[in-house]
Steps between C-alpha positions, in 0.01 A plus 500: 500500500204373322519195286255653252687642186522863513241654268602742215310779665757520780784584269283748315398681811852522629596659182219765535599557869867540432536740209736785420400848487361634160704805507841559662504587877750674706571441861347719763701574823359650816723600777793334310337170476336328197125465561348481152518605142330750257438475142762701278372849446228498765676745738625739232147504361373618841746791490796478717500883580148471597558215722788683677283809543259273689785396730551155340868501451566225243796472264633274233841315540683313222734202541619235264246626250207466726299783632336496853290740702579613852249652729689702763356401845595311822384162570229468760452886504158637494617730214569188297139391522386851410721520195393154365136587551548832345652324194188271501275796488693643206454170326133491583459862358668394182295196460800279558374316827291196566174520681539726808427307831606727773698189617871505587728210388846444629806592300785280575873459411648191347559371832120521593543799748208745487641836420177692422136454387317626188131505365398173360402650163866601435681163567460355147613816325800542735582117459498452893485147626179402672365204686162324481312215684277231338292233688401155348167406661437122505158354574479183699425294179806651332330749283647851473368843569565748235391871474403701182661846506286802480431645154655831589841368623786679336681172408341191379128600555251200493791252523487220765735500785582279818276535788673822612783707344612835630797743558702518812479870611774689676336452833470118450699202575420196284277354778304838553461531124377141456234550779391848381472403138325173575230689677475787259483277175331195640338589826684220678691512832807286515379358824204344307734312266692192578869387434621825381862451358749700300538360145786696355579811282593590153589817323280681241704723263312642189402818329207690632258723300484726805617862447408507147694192433826587664463270814681199596398219757746366739301315759570204734183286543462308833250240509328297750247214530207441737203292524158662494262287704158398390247764565759787464476694183676811368320822495685818348514823713690739293323490158807366311365161447195406280448167657634154600482150373590164641654294216659150472860477428459403149296808414753740673782327286286533201434880553873552558566349167247731343667809684179582689700568806747784568871383439584534865198284588585234246852493641365454855306199363819369343675508837212354670518196278872476517582626155 
């Protein structure tokens, strides 16, 4: 634990990163297991008869004054994947979906068991829990590498971030996601870095404006730290980063207090300094 007093921006950022939904949400069950949530009224607005006509068998159940939604499917069945992705397509057609990525993310039950996958663009609207990885890059003199997000990013365009931050896809482990995203975002191979270590994790739960404002983020952020040797510099490969900067600790902390970083990046920094 750092002996330095915890600055005010840490509590502010945690409040932003752990916020209730703006509108009531109802639990979403797939194959009898809760996997997410949907904003109240969303599925009826899509037209339940139309959904069933498309083979999406979803029904409301009420208990103790609470409504939940049940997608009839079998865990691990290819039909489950097809149904969830068909629902994602309906959301997309209705303008209730995030940016379409043609990328599958895992759908897990509360025990962490994978029961299906779904298009990345639908996970926020369906309240499905996701995972992401971040990398703190430290220069030999203690300065920190940061990236500026592209202007066309769906969330927090132009904001600053850690050296790398990216999603864990359905085909990834944490290790493979870390390696892939470090290359795609920073053009760095893990083998070129030194002293790679796992820093920890925290959960991000907050409203999302995806899906015309009916999304909700439930994401576990895993963060790592590595030394970037002299003569090694990041170079974006996927077009999602405007550029990089190498900053002293004091400037990174000042930018965090001014909310120049994304909330998750700011909380990674807080963890890095033991706050």
